[in-house]
TIBA-686577 format. One line per 5 residues: number of its first residue (from 0); their letters; for each residue z negated, y negated, x negated of N, C-alpha, C, O, CB. Coordinates in pm, whole numbers, plus 50000, padded with zeros to 5 digits. Atoms other than C-alpha are relative to their C-alpha. Glycine has a CB too. Example, Ala and Ser with C-alpha at 12.3 -4.5 7.8 and 13.67 -1.06 7.14 Angstrom:
2
0) as) 50000/50119/49911/49220/50450/48770/50000/49880/49910/49934/49882/49806/49875/49997/50099 | 50006/50119/50082/49286/50106/48633/49927/49891/50077/49910/49780/50026/50142/49954/49959
REM end
This chain:
276
0) mrpta) 49961/50100/49905/50029/50014/50001/49959/49900/49937/49861/49888/49863/49953/50007/50134 | 50014/50148/50093/50095/49650/49893/49898/49903/49945/49911/49817/50033/50053/49918/50058 | 50119/50074/49987/49806/49441/49790/50015/49867/50041/50119/49814/50001/49933/50000/49887 | 49947/50123/49931/49787/49105/49980/49867/49920/49941/49756/49967/49920/50026/50009/50191 | 50087/50162/50038/49605/48754/49866/49981/49891/50076/50071/49829/50133/50057/49924/49902
5) liaed) 49990/50140/49926/49491/48483/50019/49930/49907/49928/49816/49923/49886/49945/49998/50143 | 50029/50136/50096/49496/48104/49830/49917/49891/50084/49981/49848/50181/50155/49921/49947 | 50074/50098/49895/49254/47862/50009/49980/49889/49823/49912/49907/49722/49800/50094/50120 | 50008/50081/50122/49353/47529/49764/50051/49890/50108/50143/49900/50189/50098/50044/49843 | 49938/50122/49890/49368/47176/49955/50072/49938/49933/50077/49825/49981/49908/49894/50070
10) eplla) 49913/50078/50106/49611/47046/49665/50149/50096/50042/50158/50218/50044/49929/50017/49800 | 49892/49947/49985/49964/47106/49750/50061/50037/49903/50135/50136/49898/50061/49944/50056 | 49909/49984/50142/50098/47104/49448/49993/50143/49918/50070/50236/49898/49945/49884/49889 | 50106/49894/50012/49846/47315/49316/50058/50158/50042/50104/50250/49975/49871/49953/50103 | 49992/49892/49955/49886/47563/49546/50109/50051/50004/50112/50174/50015/49956/50006/50090
15) qalca) 49826/50012/50029/50253/47553/49515/50047/50119/49884/50096/50231/49878/50045/49819/49923 | 49977/49927/50158/50272/47638/49156/49918/50111/49947/49951/50156/49838/49978/49899/49890 | 50034/49910/50008/49987/47922/49199/50074/50091/50028/50099/50182/49949/49922/49999/50037 | 49886/49924/49928/50226/48079/49427/50087/50045/49927/50104/50166/49915/50068/49933/50089 | 49867/49995/50097/50503/48059/49209/49972/50044/49874/50067/50069/49801/50070/49865/49978
20) elqrs) 50021/49880/50110/50305/48242/48921/49957/50079/50034/49953/50158/49939/49937/49993/49900 | 50033/49897/49946/50174/48479/49116/50111/50118/50034/50114/50241/50020/49938/49953/50101 | 49855/49933/49968/50516/48565/49232/50080/50057/49906/50161/50150/49911/50087/49913/50052 | 49932/50008/50156/50629/48549/48904/49944/50146/49906/50025/50214/49841/49931/49828/49907 | 50055/49982/50044/50359/48747/48772/49998/50160/50043/50037/50254/49974/49925/49909/50001
25) wpalt) 50018/49906/49921/50288/49006/49013/50086/50022/50111/50035/49982/50216/49893/49992/50034 | 49880/50004/49879/50604/49072/49257/49946/50089/50088/50001/50090/50198/50162/50049/49961 | 49986/49907/49873/50441/49356/49452/49831/49962/50085/49768/50029/50167/50024/50205/49938 | 50128/50056/49931/50115/49128/49544/50061/49929/50114/50145/49842/50091/49902/49898/49904 | 49920/50096/49835/50224/48986/49931/49887/49888/50016/49767/49911/50031/50008/50123/50199
30) llpvv) 50075/50183/49959/50078/48607/49985/50006/49986/50115/50107/50009/50183/50073/49850/49948 | 50013/50024/49848/49934/48518/50304/50005/49854/49975/49988/49792/49870/49857/50063/50088 | 49970/50174/50012/49998/48157/50389/49921/49911/49913/49864/49988/49836/49978/49929/50135 | 50091/50074/50075/49808/47921/50209/49906/49930/50070/49960/49869/50162/50060/49919/49922 | 50053/50101/49916/49547/47732/50358/49890/49893/49910/49833/49906/49802/49923/50082/50128
35) adghs) 50062/50149/50059/49377/47409/50275/49845/49961/50008/49809/49856/49956/50070/49882/50082 | 50130/50050/49986/48994/47410/50368/49917/50132/50039/49967/50215/50115/49993/49877/50111 | 50008/49942/49983/48728/47625/50350/49942/50112/50123/49903/50228/50111/49996/49973/49930 | 50063/49919/49865/48622/47726/50734/50141/50095/49997/50129/50217/50005/49964/49885/50179 | 49855/49885/49998/49040/47875/50723/49939/50120/49930/49913/50234/49968/50164/49943/49896
40) avqva) 49989/49897/50087/48975/48035/50457/49918/50160/50032/49954/50276/50008/49949/49932/49873 | 50094/49878/49956/48666/48255/50604/50071/50039/50134/50084/50161/50140/49825/49956/50024 | 49862/49917/49904/48916/48324/50922/50076/50030/49980/50105/50117/50062/50065/49972/50078 | 49906/49909/50043/49177/48431/50774/49997/50090/49917/50091/50169/49908/50076/49957/49970 | 50017/49904/50075/49033/48625/50526/49907/50107/50044/49899/50221/49997/49970/49951/49891
45) lqarp) 50057/49873/49892/48800/48797/50796/50078/50090/50076/50050/50204/50113/49926/49949/50108 | 49920/49955/49871/49070/48856/51022/50092/50099/49910/50098/50222/49905/50094/49862/50099 | 49898/49902/50117/49325/48959/50753/49945/50140/49927/49993/50254/49931/50033/49898/49859 | 50066/49935/50111/49084/49114/50498/50107/50025/49902/50176/50126/49913/49926/50130/50040 | 49921/49968/50092/49290/49078/50203/49944/50052/49878/49822/50045/49878/50069/49904/49980
50) qvlfl) 50091/49929/50085/49211/49269/49854/49978/49873/49905/49873/49879/49842/50062/50148/49926 | 50045/50041/50087/49218/48993/49650/49995/49808/50084/50063/49748/50168/50094/50057/49856 | 49987/50162/49921/49110/48606/49730/49980/49872/49896/49892/49884/49811/49861/49978/50131 | 49991/50149/50076/49160/48234/49554/49931/49930/50020/49972/49870/50119/50090/49924/50009 | 50101/50140/49925/48916/47993/49623/50000/49888/49909/49985/49885/49786/49820/50035/50026
55) dirmp) 50018/50151/50103/48917/47639/49513/49843/49974/50001/49774/50026/50088/50090/49834/50076 | 50184/50010/49984/48535/47541/49456/50015/49894/50077/49951/49909/50181/49882/49969/49853 | 50006/50090/49909/48624/47200/49617/50088/49956/50087/50178/49879/50055/49972/49924/49957 | 49915/50008/49894/48779/47195/49936/49911/49898/50137/49806/49839/50109/50040/50174/50041 | 49974/50137/49900/48758/46952/50273/49866/50090/50058/49862/50202/50006/50184/49960/50119
60) gqsgl) 50043/49912/49981/48449/47096/50470/49909/50082/50012/49804/50083/50076/50030/50013/49979 | 50092/49902/50065/48335/47375/50320/50022/50051/49889/50134/50101/49885/49980/50098/50064 | 49992/49994/50135/48292/47444/49953/50077/50122/49984/50078/50183/50091/49867/49996/49930 | 49978/49844/49994/48464/47791/49839/49905/50072/49924/49935/50187/49894/50136/50044/49948 | 50124/49907/50004/48109/47898/49713/49961/50010/50131/49932/50124/50166/49879/49953/49912
65) eaaae) 50049/49940/49841/48008/47856/50111/50083/50036/50020/50054/50124/50100/49954/49933/50120 | 49939/49915/49936/48321/47981/50174/50004/50190/50005/50020/50268/50099/50100/49946/49968 | 50048/49883/50053/48252/48310/49967/49860/50053/50037/49832/50172/50049/50007/49984/49870 | 50150/49943/49910/47890/48333/50107/50042/50047/50106/50037/50168/50129/49881/49893/50049 | 49961/49943/49836/48034/48329/50480/50101/50094/49971/50047/50196/50014/50068/49878/50121
70) iaehw) 50000/49871/49995/48260/48592/50407/49942/50106/49928/49991/50216/49956/50089/50018/49999 | 49993/49932/50021/48111/48768/50222/49886/50093/50122/49903/50212/50149/50006/49979/49874 | 50107/49997/49896/47772/48772/50512/50081/50036/50141/50017/50028/50245/49914/49846/50008 | 49979/49935/49874/48026/48916/50784/50105/50088/49946/50193/50129/50021/50041/49904/50131 | 49886/49921/50042/48243/49118/50556/49973/50146/50057/49868/50203/50027/50018/49997/49836
75) paglp) 50060/49854/49954/48257/49475/50747/49938/50125/49923/50015/50178/49843/50099/50060/50059 | 50045/49952/50097/47999/49714/50589/50141/50152/49966/50210/50213/50048/49823/50034/50042 | 49967/49888/50059/48166/49988/50369/50146/49996/49976/50207/50088/49921/49955/50112/50074 | 49873/50059/50054/48494/49811/50338/50016/49938/49853/50021/49823/49897/50031/49896/50089 | 49950/50034/50131/48569/49702/49960/50014/49847/49996/50123/49798/50023/50137/50073/49970
80) fpalv) 49967/50124/49985/48490/49329/49931/50089/49958/49905/50069/49995/49789/49898/49926/50003 | 49894/50064/50096/48821/49125/49777/49950/50001/49872/49834/49964/49858/50039/49856/50034 | 49958/50117/50121/48884/49046/49421/49939/49851/50002/50030/49778/50042/50164/49972/50010 | 50012/50166/49994/48757/48695/49416/49980/49912/49892/49883/49912/49816/49895/49962/50074 | 50012/50120/50143/48840/48397/49161/50003/49932/50089/50055/49941/50200/50111/49965/49863
85) fvtay) 49996/50123/49945/48735/48064/49210/50103/49946/49900/50149/50009/49805/49857/49924/50012 | 49932/50091/50053/48944/47767/49101/49987/49877/49990/49988/49797/50083/50078/50007/50030 | 50111/50137/49995/48804/47482/48962/50043/49886/49895/50121/49918/49805/49826/50052/49952 | 49979/50116/50086/48834/47156/48776/49889/50026/49895/49912/49975/49786/49988/49851/50078 | 50096/50031/50067/48520/47216/48615/49946/50146/49860/49912/50259/49896/49893/49960/50130
90) dqyav) 50029/49889/50057/48441/47447/48328/49830/50092/49982/49783/50199/49944/50057/49962/49882 | 50169/49920/49995/48045/47437/48394/49969/50143/50112/49861/50201/50119/49872/49858/50068 | 50012/49900/49969/48120/47712/48614/50062/50088/49949/50009/50196/49973/50006/50002/50089 | 49942/49870/50096/48340/47939/48398/49916/50006/49924/49898/50128/49919/50131/49997/49920 | 50114/49977/50082/48034/47900/48136/49886/50079/50098/49850/50191/50063/49946/49851/49938
95) qafet) 50160/49948/49936/47715/47979/48400/50049/50060/50111/49973/50029/50202/49872/49876/50047 | 49980/49982/49879/47873/48129/48673/50066/50145/49992/49987/50238/50008/50078/49884/50063 | 49936/49930/49956/48169/48383/48681/50060/50084/49972/50144/50147/50037/50036/49969/50034 | 49988/49845/50072/48174/48641/48386/49963/50082/50059/49864/50136/50010/49939/50032/49888 | 50061/49819/49975/48128/48966/48608/50067/50046/50077/50155/49975/50125/49855/50041/50059
100) qaidy) 49936/49901/49973/48244/49257/48760/50103/49979/50132/50044/49967/50239/49901/50101/50010 | 49937/50072/49924/48547/49160/48971/50013/49867/50068/50080/49845/50170/49998/50052/50049 | 50002/50093/49963/48476/48835/49001/50052/49879/49840/49987/49883/49735/49857/50004/50078 | 49956/50053/50127/48692/48569/48734/50042/49858/50083/50089/49843/50196/50134/50100/49906 | 49934/50107/50020/48764/48226/48697/50114/49897/50008/50113/49871/49888/49994/50012/49953
105) llkpv) 49883/50084/50072/49066/47982/48669/49947/49849/49978/49840/49817/50031/50147/49996/50102 | 50062/50113/50046/49011/47637/48534/50157/49926/50033/50255/49985/49988/49921/50006/49826 | 49856/50099/49945/49334/47333/48704/49993/49939/49835/49906/49944/49748/49971/49840/50178 | 49896/49893/49948/49562/47322/48597/50010/50147/49906/49982/50160/49787/50156/49921/49996 | 50014/49860/50032/49609/47716/48571/50112/50004/49939/50224/49965/49974/49981/50104/50107
110) rperl) 49873/49976/50120/49798/47810/48261/49991/50185/50028/49901/50267/50044/49943/49928/49779 | 49977/49858/49995/49985/48138/48287/49947/50128/49939/49913/50238/49982/50095/50004/49976 | 50151/49888/50089/49791/48304/47993/49928/50050/50083/49929/50164/50130/49873/49926/49903 | 50135/49977/49940/49497/48261/48163/49995/50093/50112/49901/50171/50125/49943/49876/50047 | 50004/49931/49863/49620/48415/48519/50043/50118/49936/50032/50213/50014/50095/49942/50132
115) ertle) 49908/49853/50032/49789/48704/48337/49835/50063/49966/49795/50174/50003/50158/50000/49825 | 50158/49921/50047/49409/48773/48198/49917/50094/50113/49877/50211/50119/49877/49868/49960 | 50009/49994/49871/49316/48718/48550/50038/50139/50083/49956/50229/50100/50076/49898/50037 | 49894/49946/49987/49562/48912/48681/49999/50175/49983/50038/50261/50062/50079/49925/49908 | 50008/49852/50041/49489/49249/48478/49855/50037/50035/49827/50152/50071/50036/50028/49835
120) rirqh) 50147/49960/49962/49122/49245/48541/49985/50027/50185/49900/50090/50249/49888/49855/49940 | 49965/49968/49810/49222/49251/48945/50063/50117/50022/50038/50177/50127/50111/49889/50085 | 49913/49861/49948/49454/49557/48936/49917/50060/49938/49939/50177/49970/50162/50041/49965 | 50068/49904/50072/49184/49713/48702/49898/50019/50135/49868/50127/50186/49932/49949/49835 | 50085/49962/49881/48961/49662/48992/50022/50069/50081/49957/50169/50112/49970/49930/50063
125) ldrpa) 49948/49950/49919/49168/49723/49223/50023/50184/49998/49985/50266/50081/50104/49918/49998 | 49979/49857/50044/49294/50069/49041/49891/50085/50018/49904/50200/50060/50034/50011/49865 | 50078/49898/50051/48996/50201/48976/49979/50134/50098/50008/50129/50218/49868/49933/49967 | 49976/49824/49922/48957/50609/49103/49851/49962/50109/49747/49897/50093/49965/50204/49838 | 50121/49995/49886/48747/50658/49442/49911/50099/49910/49949/50146/49803/50048/50071/50180
130) tttqp) 50094/49949/49975/48419/50836/49448/49936/50000/50076/49926/49909/50158/49959/49996/49953 | 50129/50042/49908/48118/50961/49618/49938/49898/50046/49901/49863/50158/49918/50030/49966 | 50103/50124/50020/47945/50684/49518/50052/49884/50017/49967/49794/50016/49940/49987/49873 | 49996/50106/50014/48179/50406/49548/49955/49907/50127/49976/49786/50119/50113/49990/49953 | 50027/50101/49926/48041/50269/49875/49886/49983/49958/49857/49865/49977/50013/50008/50129
135) tsdeq) 50081/50062/50072/47740/50261/49698/49981/49908/49898/49879/49846/49868/49967/50054/49977 | 49985/50077/50104/47902/50089/49420/50054/49841/50058/50041/49731/50004/50101/50080/49899 | 49902/50123/49944/48111/49839/49652/49861/49881/50060/49870/49761/50083/50135/50075/50166 | 50116/50071/49909/47743/49737/49815/49897/49927/49889/49829/49826/49901/49904/50129/50105 | 50094/50121/50031/47569/49665/49523/50077/49907/49925/50000/49818/49889/49869/50036/49918
140) rlqal) 49887/50118/50021/47903/49426/49376/49963/49927/50091/49912/49824/50047/50156/50028/50013 | 50014/50079/49934/47855/49282/49665/49848/49914/50024/49838/49793/50048/50052/50059/50086 | 50143/50083/50048/47475/49190/49630/49994/49961/49917/49921/49862/49921/49892/50041/49988 | 49992/50101/50148/47514/49069/49311/50079/49921/49995/50085/49870/49883/50027/50052/49876 | 49917/50080/49961/47787/48845/49459/49924/49929/50070/49943/49807/50065/50105/50045/50053
145) lgrlh) 50023/50121/49912/47588/48701/49698/49831/49958/49961/49764/49867/50010/50029/50048/50186 | 50094/50119/50045/47268/48679/49468/50093/49901/49887/50051/49787/49871/49843/50072/49917 | 49917/50097/50063/47538/48515/49234/50014/49837/50078/49980/49725/50039/50144/50076/49994 | 49991/50177/49936/47627/48224/49501/49856/49972/50087/49849/49861/50140/50163/49974/50140 | 50110/50075/49940/47284/48193/49661/49914/49938/49837/49818/49865/49863/49890/50126/50119
150) qllep) 50036/50082/50106/47178/48062/49293/50085/49916/49974/50056/49846/49877/49972/50056/49896 | 49918/50120/50006/47447/47836/49314/50015/49909/50069/50048/49796/50034/50089/50015/49992 | 50036/50036/49845/47403/47748/49651/49850/49910/50068/49814/49861/50175/49993/50150/50065 | 50171/50050/49976/47029/47627/49598/50021/49847/49992/50080/49785/49903/49867/50059/49859 | 50033/50161/49995/46963/47268/49696/50005/49961/49858/49952/50032/49772/49844/49956/50067
155) asptl) 50007/50049/50142/47041/47040/49377/50003/50072/49901/49941/50038/49799/49908/49939/49975 | 49979/49904/50111/47139/47328/49173/50085/49931/49875/50204/49898/49880/50081/50130/50061 | 49930/50066/50116/47201/47178/48814/50115/50076/49970/50183/50020/49884/49914/49986/49874 | 49855/49985/50066/47532/47430/48775/50037/49977/50068/50129/50058/50081/50066/50092/49949 | 49895/50060/49906/47677/47255/49045/50058/49818/49906/49957/49768/49856/49895/49976/50197
160) pgnas) 49925/50127/50055/47888/46892/48880/49948/49920/50104/49963/49965/50218/50172/50000/49985 | 50052/50120/49945/47717/46564/49024/49927/50061/50114/49969/50035/50227/50110/49889/50040 | 50116/49953/49960/47410/46759/49163/49860/49957/49939/49761/50011/49989/50017/50124/49989 | 50076/50037/50096/47179/46605/48923/49844/50032/50126/49815/49986/50236/50051/49819/49924 | 50201/50019/49897/46773/46695/49079/49951/49893/49955/49942/49845/49842/49842/50129/49964
165) iptep) 50076/50126/49969/46609/46422/49194/49866/50063/50055/49865/50155/50136/50081/49895/50114 | 50111/49986/49988/46254/46441/49209/49973/49935/50144/49978/49815/50171/49935/49952/49883 | 50041/50064/49815/46158/46417/49621/49843/50016/50017/49769/50089/49951/50085/50121/50158 | 50113/49980/50008/45852/46367/49735/49969/50182/50129/50043/50236/50212/49930/49827/50042 | 49983/49808/49946/45695/46774/49869/49943/49933/50182/49869/49842/50219/49814/50179/49876
170) lrlvt) 50036/50035/49815/45651/46733/50278/49894/50026/50027/49865/50137/49984/50069/50075/50117 | 50134/49980/49977/45306/46717/50397/49955/50000/50197/49881/50066/50270/49924/49863/49900 | 49974/50014/49856/45373/46603/50752/50077/50024/50054/50158/50091/49991/49999/49922/50042 | 49884/49948/49892/45594/46659/51022/49973/49903/50142/49891/49930/50230/49976/50194/50042 | 49949/50099/49882/45701/46354/51280/50057/50070/50058/50147/50117/49988/50079/49884/49982
175) asvga) 49888/49948/49957/45871/46532/51525/49927/49986/50172/49810/49952/50188/50048/50167/49919 | 49994/50100/49906/45901/46453/51912/49973/50163/50130/50062/50246/50142/50183/49876/49994 | 49997/49946/49864/45805/46676/52219/49992/49895/50187/49921/49817/50250/49864/50096/49975 | 49986/50084/49874/45927/46555/52540/50022/49853/49954/50116/49805/49890/49866/50011/50097 | 49974/50157/50053/45846/46183/52500/49886/49973/49982/49828/49877/50032/50068/49889/50088
180) tvrvv) 50137/50021/50079/45524/46256/52293/50078/50039/49878/50169/50114/49843/49848/50100/50042 | 49953/49949/50188/45547/46237/51927/49906/50030/49940/49810/49953/49938/50063/49894/49890 | 50127/49904/50058/45324/46479/51745/50032/49971/49825/50148/49955/49785/50018/50210/50058 | 50003/49963/50114/45227/46484/51359/49937/50121/49986/49834/50148/50048/49954/49914/49930 | 50007/49852/50038/45203/46817/51243/49987/50031/49857/50073/49992/49778/50119/50069/50047
185) pveqv) 50002/49983/50134/45083/46933/50927/50087/50031/49951/50181/50025/50031/49933/50060/49958 | 49859/49883/50024/45352/47129/50725/49888/50144/49963/49967/50236/49943/50146/49943/49810 | 50078/49882/50011/45063/47429/50665/50026/50064/50150/50050/50184/50167/49836/49967/49960 | 49994/49940/49829/45089/47473/51071/50188/50066/50038/50232/50150/50116/49953/49812/50139 | 49838/49976/49999/45478/47507/51049/50008/50160/49937/49977/50218/49832/50098/49867/49885
190) lvfea) 49947/49787/50065/45600/47913/51050/50159/49961/50002/50215/49997/49899/49956/50203/50172 | 49880/49970/50050/45975/47829/51111/50056/49834/50020/49998/49746/50084/50084/50138/50088 | 49923/50144/50010/46211/47509/51061/50157/50087/49995/50207/50154/49904/49949/49878/49827 | 49867/49953/49972/46557/47607/51233/50122/49921/50068/50116/49876/50182/49977/50102/50074 | 49975/50113/49927/46839/47403/51271/50103/50060/50125/50164/50166/50133/50068/49877/49897
195) adkyv) 49928/49950/49882/47002/47378/51621/50053/49867/50053/49973/49784/50095/49905/50087/50110 | 49897/50072/49997/47283/47151/51678/49958/49817/49969/49966/49821/49846/50066/50039/50147 | 49995/50091/50083/47221/46782/51585/49854/49971/49959/49822/49857/49929/50075/49891/50052 | 50154/49982/49979/46809/46899/51564/49962/50123/49914/50031/50220/49885/49956/50026/50165 | 50049/49889/50073/46606/47104/51375/49850/50021/50069/49753/49944/50071/49999/49968/49831
200) rvlta) 50134/49947/49942/46336/47298/51553/49931/50030/49930/49967/50086/49827/49993/50090/50072 | 50117/49993/50093/46000/47307/51422/49907/50047/50084/49875/49994/50190/49954/49871/49931 | 50054/49941/49917/45777/47582/51511/49878/50046/49969/49868/50122/49873/50069/50078/50036 | 50165/49935/50064/45370/47655/51492/50031/50128/50046/50136/50189/50061/49824/49934/50073 | 50073/49876/49926/45182/47938/51636/50003/49972/50139/50002/50073/50209/49845/50024/49957
205) daell) 50000/50045/49843/45189/47736/52000/50057/49873/49989/49995/49779/50039/49851/49991/50082 | 49911/50115/49952/45440/47475/51982/50089/50007/49967/50105/50088/49875/49982/49887/49982 | 49853/50012/50042/45805/47387/51961/50044/49859/49979/50091/49817/50085/50092/50063/50106 | 49948/50057/49998/45907/47070/51819/50117/49957/49974/50171/50047/49909/49957/49981/49988 | 49871/50060/50030/46222/46883/51776/50010/49913/49844/49931/49819/49833/50030/49898/50130
210) lrtpl) 49970/50107/50089/46325/46707/51450/50185/49979/49986/50282/50054/49997/49920/50044/49845 | 49848/50044/50033/46640/46495/51374/49989/49991/49833/50036/49880/49808/50052/49830/50083 | 49985/50014/50134/46615/46519/50977/50126/50108/49968/50058/50211/49964/49854/50028/49920 | 49933/49912/50030/46897/46745/50899/49893/50129/49920/49810/50118/49829/50115/49931/49920 | 50034/49898/50113/46799/47089/50784/49987/50018/49844/49885/50054/49785/50070/50070/50015
215) kellp) 49970/50017/50165/46953/47055/50402/49949/49880/49938/49966/49856/49818/50153/49994/49967 | 50104/50117/50058/46724/46730/50375/49885/50034/49965/49832/50002/49858/49968/49898/50086 | 50100/49932/50020/46439/46925/50441/49962/50118/49879/49857/50142/49820/49996/50040/50108 | 50046/49925/50106/46493/47180/50207/49949/49974/49860/49863/50038/49801/50078/50062/49986 | 50098/50026/50103/46430/46994/49911/49831/49956/49991/49745/49930/49907/50061/49914/49947
220) rldpa) 50192/50029/50004/46086/46929/50012/49918/50028/50042/49812/49970/50066/49941/49919/50019 | 50101/49863/50005/45970/47263/50080/49996/50055/49872/50091/50066/49795/50047/50123/50095 | 50034/49873/50097/45787/47488/49831/50044/50104/50031/50002/50178/50119/49877/50035/49982 | 49896/49861/50022/46029/47748/49766/49937/50110/50034/49985/50188/50116/50053/50033/49852 | 50086/49916/49992/45708/47972/49717/49949/49998/50110/49877/50099/50118/49924/49995/49919
225) efwqv) 50081/49970/49878/45570/47932/50058/50127/49956/50093/50068/49935/50199/49837/49906/50021 | 49906/49999/49898/45913/47866/50276/50141/50058/49972/50226/49977/49934/50011/49869/50043 | 49836/49943/50010/46250/48097/50249/50054/49940/50085/50019/49876/50184/50040/50150/50024 | 49900/50031/49878/46545/48044/50383/50062/50136/50032/50150/50169/49952/50127/49882/49962 | 49958/49859/49961/46627/48391/50533/50163/50008/50064/50240/50103/50051/49884/50054/50121
230) hrgtv) 49834/50002/49992/46990/48226/50697/50030/49857/49988/49953/49761/49991/50072/50063/50148 | 49947/50145/49964/47179/47942/50708/49946/49888/50085/49964/49771/50055/50108/50015/50053 | 50074/50093/49934/47007/47762/50930/49829/50013/50038/49751/49935/50092/50076/49989/50115 | 50189/49995/49948/46628/47942/50952/49931/50011/49850/49965/50090/49762/49937/50182/50120 | 50087/49996/50074/46389/47878/50722/49856/50041/50049/49821/49992/50156/50009/49894/49949
235) vrasa) 50101/49957/49921/46038/48065/50768/49892/49973/49854/49912/49939/49738/50026/50174/50081 | 50120/50011/50117/45663/48070/50602/50002/50148/49931/49996/50242/50011/49824/49964/50074 | 49987/49870/50074/45684/48369/50367/49813/50044/50028/49789/50126/50116/50068/49971/49798 | 50113/49962/49917/45285/48400/50412/50000/50061/50131/49912/50147/50134/49937/49905/50016 | 50000/49981/49903/45366/48468/50782/50069/50085/50041/50062/50131/50155/50007/49926/50041
240) ildav) 49922/49855/49965/45617/48745/50741/49921/50074/50052/49799/50059/50039/50058/50081/49892 | 50116/49883/49997/45489/49051/50879/50097/50167/49976/50056/50266/49914/49901/49991/50195 | 49916/49915/50101/45789/49289/50819/50114/50011/50038/50115/49989/50159/49962/50127/49974 | 49820/49970/49983/46156/49346/50846/50009/50098/50011/49956/50182/49938/50105/49975/49902 | 49937/49934/49971/46323/49539/51015/50149/50050/49981/50233/49981/50039/49971/49978/50067
245) rgdng) 49815/49995/49972/46706/49708/50947/50006/50076/50098/49948/50185/50103/50110/50066/49880 | 49957/49924/49888/46867/49787/51297/50117/50102/49958/50156/50141/49848/50045/49901/50111 | 49895/49858/49977/47125/50055/51392/50122/49942/49952/50200/50016/49892/50025/50066/50177 | 49884/50064/50088/47395/49786/51276/50012/49924/49843/50090/49846/49789/50040/49906/50083 | 50019/50053/50135/47247/49736/50943/49982/49847/49965/50006/49787/49860/50107/50042/49930
250) klsls) 50072/50171/49978/47125/49383/51009/49868/50035/49962/49808/50141/49978/49997/49915/50179 | 50181/49994/50029/46772/49293/50878/49960/49886/50078/49998/49769/50072/49935/49975/49820 | 50090/50129/49961/46566/49103/51063/49819/49991/50054/49772/50066/50140/50086/49943/50124 | 50124/50008/50031/46191/48989/51020/49924/49983/50175/49989/49983/50279/49983/49865/49880 | 50049/50054/49905/45891/48904/51274/49881/49925/49916/49847/49970/49806/49969/50100/50114
255) lrgrp) 50084/50097/50040/45630/48624/51202/49867/50011/50042/49874/50029/50163/50045/49889/50035 | 50145/49986/49957/45241/48646/51254/50015/49864/50099/50030/49755/50044/49868/49995/49857 | 50056/50095/49978/45195/48425/51521/50133/49931/50097/50130/49819/50150/49940/49935/49864 | 49892/50018/49933/45536/48426/51690/50066/50129/50072/50059/50244/50030/50083/49941/49912 | 49955/49894/49906/45707/48620/51962/50183/50087/49936/50233/50200/49945/50014/49896/50178
260) erwpv) 49830/50015/50044/46091/48599/51812/50003/50157/49873/49908/50227/49838/50044/49782/49887 | 49892/49970/50102/46321/48792/51552/50041/49980/49960/50154/49992/50007/50058/50028/49985 | 49901/50095/50124/46462/48628/51279/50093/50129/49930/50052/50237/49887/49874/49902/49842 | 49890/49940/50004/46794/48765/51212/49951/49939/49786/49864/49861/49750/50164/49930/50135 | 50028/50022/50128/46811/48756/50791/50181/50068/49928/50245/50173/49931/49827/50098/49954
265) srlhe) 49837/50001/50038/47169/48705/50632/49985/50048/49865/49902/50002/49786/50090/49840/50005 | 49956/49959/50130/47294/48904/50336/49919/49960/49869/49848/50022/49790/50129/49949/49989 | 49975/50061/50082/47297/48626/50143/49862/49974/49947/49851/49930/49833/50083/49907/50035 | 50186/49989/50012/46889/48630/50138/49941/50089/50027/49822/50068/50047/49919/49926/50071 | 50054/49850/49985/46819/48987/50191/49914/50054/49896/49826/50140/49902/50112/50097/50007
270) yrlrp) 50068/49990/50188/46718/48973/49786/49850/49974/50048/49773/50066/50022/50066/49835/49847 | 50132/50028/50014/46378/48797/49894/49942/50130/50050/49826/50126/50009/49954/49870/50074 | 50039/49914/49927/46295/49114/50076/50021/50170/49933/50040/50275/49996/50072/49962/50128 | 49962/49886/50036/46347/49385/49880/49882/50059/49926/49839/49993/49832/50122/49991/49926 | 50119/49926/50068/46054/49626/49766/49988/49950/49859/50071/49934/49770/50018/50162/49998
275) l) 50020/50024/50181/45879/49531/49453/50007/50155/49939/49997/50174/49818/49811/49917/49947
REM end
C-alpha cells in the first residue's frame, strides 16, 4: 500500500517547495491536499490517518505542537501513530526536542540533503517488521511523544522561542461570582478549575463559581505540585484525587474527594497517574 503524507504549512511557497521535493525524492508517497492551520491538520489527520505528518510549528489558530498533541490524544488505539516531522524556523526545537524515534525536524528553508535524511528515517520506521509486541511498542512510542509534547506545551516553557519565563504572583484567593453574588474563596479550598465557554468553573466541595480569567492565564499562577492539569480544560487538586480507573474504552478517568463527578484524563497527561 502506498504511504500517504499530510503537510500542514501556512506559507504557500514553502508548502509548494516541500511538496515538490517530496514528489522528487519519494515518488511512491501520496500527498494529501496541504492544510494551512493546526485545526485543519487535526481534522484531516484523524479522518485520513496518513502514515506521515509534516507539521509547521507556527500556524494560525493552533500550533503544530498543539495539533500533534490533539491528534495523538484522539488517535485510534492499536493503529500505529504517523511518523511525525516538525518544520520550524527555530533551531532551538531541533536541539532540545525532536531527535527521537520516528520523530524528526526540518529547518526552514528545507534543504534537499536534509530532507533525504529525514525520509530515510521515515522509510525505516514504516518498514520495520511487525511482531507480536508491536502494539505495545507503538503505544510506548505514542506515550513518549505525548510526554515530549507535554514538556514543550508547559506554560512559559523555556524551549519555546519568545516564551521567556516571567515571575508571576502565586494565586492565593479566587474572586468569582455565584449569580449576583461575588465570593472570595481561598485557593486551598478549590478542587477543580474547568474551562467552560468564556468562563472557568471553580469547584469546591460545596460550591460552583464562575471566573472570567482564562484557564491558560491561571495555570502559571497555580502551584504545579498541588494542581495537576489532567485534560486540556481541566485542572484538579492533586491531593484530592481518590482514584483513577481505566474504562472499557481504554480512557482513564479520576474521582476527587468532595466531588461526585468523574473527570476524564487525556493521554497527554496520563503520565501523572502512573504507579511509582
